[in-house]
C-alpha positions in Angstrom: -101.0 84.0 163.2 -97.2 83.5 162.4 -96.6 79.7 163.2 -93.1 79.6 163.2 -92.8 82.1 166.0 -94.9 79.9 168.2 -93.4 76.6 167.2 -89.9 78.2 167.9 -91.0 79.4 171.2 -92.3 76.1 172.5 -89.4 74.1 171.3 -87.5 76.4 172.7 -89.0 76.2 176.3 -89.1 72.3 175.6 -85.6 72.0 175.0 -84.6 73.8 178.0 -87.0 71.9 180.5 -86.0 68.6 178.9 -82.5 69.7 179.4 -82.7 70.3 182.8 -84.4 66.9 183.6 -81.8 65.1 181.8 -79.1 66.8 183.7 -81.0 66.2 187.1 -81.7 69.8 187.5 -85.5 70.0 189.2 -88.0 72.3 187.2 -89.0 73.8 190.5 -85.4 75.2 190.5 -86.4 77.9 188.3 -89.7 78.8 190.3 -87.6 78.9 193.5 -85.4 81.7 192.2 -87.7 84.6 192.0 -84.6 87.0 192.5 -83.1 85.5 189.1 -86.4 86.3 187.0 -86.3 90.2 188.8 -82.7 90.6 187.9 -83.0 89.4 184.1 -86.5 90.2 183.2 -87.0 93.7 185.0 -83.3 94.3 184.4 -83.7 93.8 180.7 -86.7 95.9 180.7 -84.9 98.7 182.5 -81.7 98.5 180.4 -83.7 98.8 177.3 -85.5 101.6 178.5 -82.6 103.6 179.3 -81.3 102.8 176.0 -84.1 103.8 173.8 -86.4 106.8 173.4 -89.9 107.0 175.0 -91.3 107.2 171.4 -89.4 103.9 170.1 -90.4 101.9 173.5 -94.0 102.7 173.1 -94.0 100.6 170.0 -92.9 97.4 171.5 -96.7 96.0 172.0 -96.9 96.5 168.2 -93.9 94.7 167.7 -94.9 91.8 169.4 -97.7 91.9 167.4 -95.9 91.9 164.3 -93.6 88.7 165.6 -96.6 86.8 166.2 -99.1 87.7 163.2 -98.3 87.2 159.4 -97.9 89.9 157.2 -100.5 90.8 154.9 -98.5 91.3 151.8 -99.4 91.5 148.2 -98.0 88.1 146.8 -95.3 89.1 144.1 -97.1 86.1 141.7 -100.2 88.6 142.1 -98.2 91.6 142.1 -96.5 90.6 138.4 -99.8 89.7 137.0 -101.3 93.3 138.2 -98.8 95.2 136.4 -99.0 93.0 133.3 -102.8 93.5 133.1 -102.3 97.2 134.0 -99.4 97.7 131.4 -101.9 96.2 128.5 -104.5 98.5 129.7 -102.1 101.9 129.7 -100.7 100.9 126.1 -104.0 100.4 124.8 -106.2 103.1 126.4 -103.4 105.6 127.7 -102.4 106.2 131.5 -105.6 107.7 132.5 -107.6 104.4 132.3 -105.7 103.3 135.1 -107.6 105.7 137.2 -110.5 103.0 137.4 -107.9 100.8 139.1 -107.0 102.5 141.9 -110.0 102.1 143.9 -109.4 98.2 143.3 -105.8 98.5 145.2 -105.9 97.6 148.9 -102.1 98.4 149.3 -101.7 102.4 150.3 -98.2 102.2 148.7 -99.3 100.8 145.7 -102.7 102.8 145.7 -100.4 106.1 146.3 -98.0 105.3 143.6 -100.6 104.7 141.0 -102.2 107.6 141.8 -99.3 109.9 141.4 -98.7 107.9 138.0 -102.4 109.0 136.8 -101.8 112.4 138.2 -99.1 113.0 135.7 -96.1 113.0 138.2 -92.6 112.6 136.6 -91.0 109.1 137.3 -88.4 111.3 139.2 -90.6 112.6 141.4 -92.5 109.3 141.8 -88.9 107.5 142.6 -88.1 110.4 145.2 -91.5 110.0 146.8 -92.0 106.3 147.2 -88.3 105.8 147.8 -87.9 107.9 150.6 -91.3 106.1 151.7 -89.7 102.9 151.8 -86.4 104.4 153.4 -88.5 106.0 156.3 -90.2 102.2 156.6 -86.6 100.3 156.9 -85.3 102.9 159.2 -88.5 102.4 161.6 -88.0 98.6 161.2 -84.5 99.0 162.1 -85.3 100.9 165.3 -87.6 98.1 166.4 -85.4 95.2 165.9 -82.7 96.9 167.7 -84.6 97.0 170.7 -84.7 93.3 170.9 -81.4 92.9 169.8 -80.0 95.1 172.5 -82.1 93.1 174.8 -80.3 90.3 173.7 -77.1 91.7 174.4 -78.0 93.1 178.0 -79.7 89.8 179.2 -76.6 87.4 179.2 -74.7 90.1 181.0 -77.4 90.5 183.6 -77.3 86.7 184.1 -73.7 87.0 185.0 -74.4 90.0 187.4 -77.3 87.9 188.9 -74.8 84.7 189.5 -72.3 87.2 191.4 -74.9 88.5 193.5 -76.1 84.9 194.4 -72.7 83.8 195.3 -72.0 86.7 197.3 -75.1 85.4 199.4 -74.1 82.1 199.4 -70.6 82.9 200.8 -71.8 85.0 203.2 -72.4 82.0 205.7 -69.7 79.3 205.1 -71.3 77.3 208.4 -73.6 74.8 206.2 -71.9 73.2 203.3 -75.3 71.6 202.1 -77.1 75.1 202.1 -73.9 76.9 200.3 -74.2 74.3 197.5 -77.9 74.8 197.1 -77.4 78.6 197.2 -74.6 78.5 194.5 -76.7 76.2 192.3 -79.6 79.0 192.7 -77.2 81.7 191.5 -76.4 80.2 188.1 -80.0 80.0 187.5 -79.9 83.8 186.6 -77.1 83.1 184.3 -79.4 80.2 182.6 -82.1 82.8 182.1 -80.0 85.5 180.9 -78.8 83.3 178.3 -81.8 81.8 177.7 -83.6 84.8 177.0 -81.0 86.6 175.4 -80.4 83.6 172.5 -83.6 81.8 172.3 -86.0 85.0 172.5 -84.8 88.4 171.7 -82.0 88.1 169.2 -84.5 85.8 167.4 -87.1 88.1 167.7 -84.9 90.7 166.5 -84.1 88.7 163.2 -87.6 87.9 162.6 -88.3 91.6 162.7 -85.5 92.1 160.2 -86.5 89.3 157.6 -90.3 90.5 157.6 -88.9 94.2 157.1 -86.8 93.0 154.1 -89.8 90.9 152.8 -92.0 94.0 152.8 -89.4 96.3 151.5 -88.9 93.8 148.3 -92.7 94.1 147.6 -92.6 98.0 147.7 -89.4 97.7 145.4 -91.4 95.6 142.8 -94.3 98.0 143.4 -92.1 101.0 142.6 -90.1 99.3 139.8 -93.6 98.6 138.2 -95.2 101.8 138.4 -92.3 103.2 136.9 -92.1 100.7 134.0 -95.5 101.5 133.3 -94.9 105.3 133.3 -92.2 104.4 130.7 -94.5 102.4 128.5 -92.9 99.4 128.5 -94.4 96.1 127.3 -96.1 93.8 129.8 -93.6 91.1 128.8 -90.5 93.2 129.7 -92.1 94.4 132.9 -92.9 90.6 134.0 -89.2 89.6 133.5 -88.1 92.7 135.3 -90.4 92.0 138.5 -89.8 88.5 138.1 -86.0 89.3 138.8 -86.5 90.2 142.1 -88.0 86.4 143.1 -85.8 83.2 143.7 -84.8 81.2 140.4 -87.6 78.5 140.6 -90.4 81.2 141.1 -89.2 83.2 138.6 -89.1 80.4 135.8 -92.4 79.3 136.9 -94.3 82.7 136.5 -92.2 83.5 133.4 -93.5 80.1 132.1 -97.2 80.7 133.1 -96.7 84.7 131.7 -95.6 82.9 128.6 -98.7 81.1 128.2 -100.9 83.9 128.9 -99.2 86.1 126.2 -99.3 83.6 123.5 -103.3 83.2 124.1 
């Protein structure tokens, strides 16, 4: 489970709830405004459904699963260790020796890349095939994030629409001033919901998907670079330095210090 998504949602709802109480707005005001929920929630679903093809809308449940579950990615540190070990094996026994390692690899992308290398495919061919796979993955992820990004754009505008409709309803009968005040207050619940869902839910969801996509792309690019480096016959030390360049400075320093000890041994 992705704890940051859960914690963020809880804090968001606490913020709006406590804020309403401190401002003297009863929490029941939201419950008593079903029209606002209808306009914002159903309206946002409607606009997104119109804006995107069926093939992409069908993926929304899967996108929510991605948002609230941790990615099962190979740790960059482990990946560097794998390629260092494989590079030593390939230099000692030849590239075909890596065939015994393919079945031990769980990641489909890495397993496919190793298979291509062992099968004798050229570096250019492997770069093209795996590079296209990374590009296609990024495009799919971008399309998924765009759904939530657009929802975040539509929701606040629908909130304004809800407020306008509420004001129209409030002003149709001016005989009771007290009731007019309540009606106007209810009208702005739609605006609040639109802004809240847009900037506390949909836009952050889109950003989370983009960040997860970037993390996955980085890992796959490391895999591609490692495979091509082994194919080029580079030494384990060179491969470690090359792959470590994908990491932040502190992690890079730690990994290179550890790998230096291993090599000296």
